[in-house]
N, C-alpha and C positions, 0 to 999 in steps of 0.2 A: 584689834578689837577684843582680843581675849583679855587684855589687861583692863580695858574699860568695863567689860562685863563683870570681871572680878570685883572691881571697885563698886559697881552698882549693886552687887549681891553681897558685899561684905557686911559684917555685923555692925561695924562703925559706919556712921553716915558721912559720906564724902560728897562734896559738890564739885561737879565737873564744869569748868569754865573755859572760855577761849576768847581770843581776840581775832577778828577777821578784817583784812584790808581788801576791799572790793576794787577792782580795776587797776591793780598794780601793773606797772609797765611789763609787757610781755605776756600778760595773762590772756589765755585763749578762751574761747567759748567752752571748749572741752574742760579746761582748768576750772572755770567758773561753775560748770555743771557738777564737776567732781566735788567742789566745795559744798554745794547745796545738797548733794547726795550724802556726803559725810555728816553734815549737820542733821539730816533726817535720820541717819543710822545711829549716831551717837546720842542725840537728844540731850545736849548740854543743859545744865541747870541755869547757866548765865552766859550771855553772849554779848560781847562788846564789838560792835561793827563800825567800820569807818570807810568812807570813800577815799581812795588814794588821792593825795594832792602833793605836788612837789614841795620839798622842804630844802632850804639852803644847807650846804655842807653834808649832803647825803649821797651815797653811791648811786641812787636811782635818779638823781636830779638831771643829769645830762641825757638820760634815755629818752627815746622818741615818745612824744606824748600827744601829738596832734589828733590822730585818729582815735587813739585810746581814750582820750578825754571824753569824746562823745559816747563811746562804747561804755566807759566807766559810769557816766551819768545814767544811761539806760540800764546798765547792769545793777547799779545801786538801787534804782527804783524797783526793779524786779526782785532784787534781794530783800529789800524792806517789805515788799508785799508778801513774799514767801516766808519771811521769818516770823510773822505773827499769825496766830497766837501760840503755835506749838513751840516756837523758839523764844519764849519770853524770858525775862530776867528773874523769874521766880526760882527759889531754891527748893529742892525736894525736901520734904519733911519726913 
């Protein structure tokens, strides 16, 4: 967080961005809440968020997904509700 604070207070304007995958196999409720807490703390300028979905030829493809898929959908809805408006895709001026 020290580096992020340094960037936010630097003379040059920087935009902090991130990509988030919600519901990745193995993600726990604690992991999910930690992600939300970090987003609140950092206040990224731009956020690209995606709900996890299996993709061919990836390491996560064979991981257990049955229960996680339902949790991912609920988590995704919760994430989307909590990400607006403070986590918008606006860039700091």
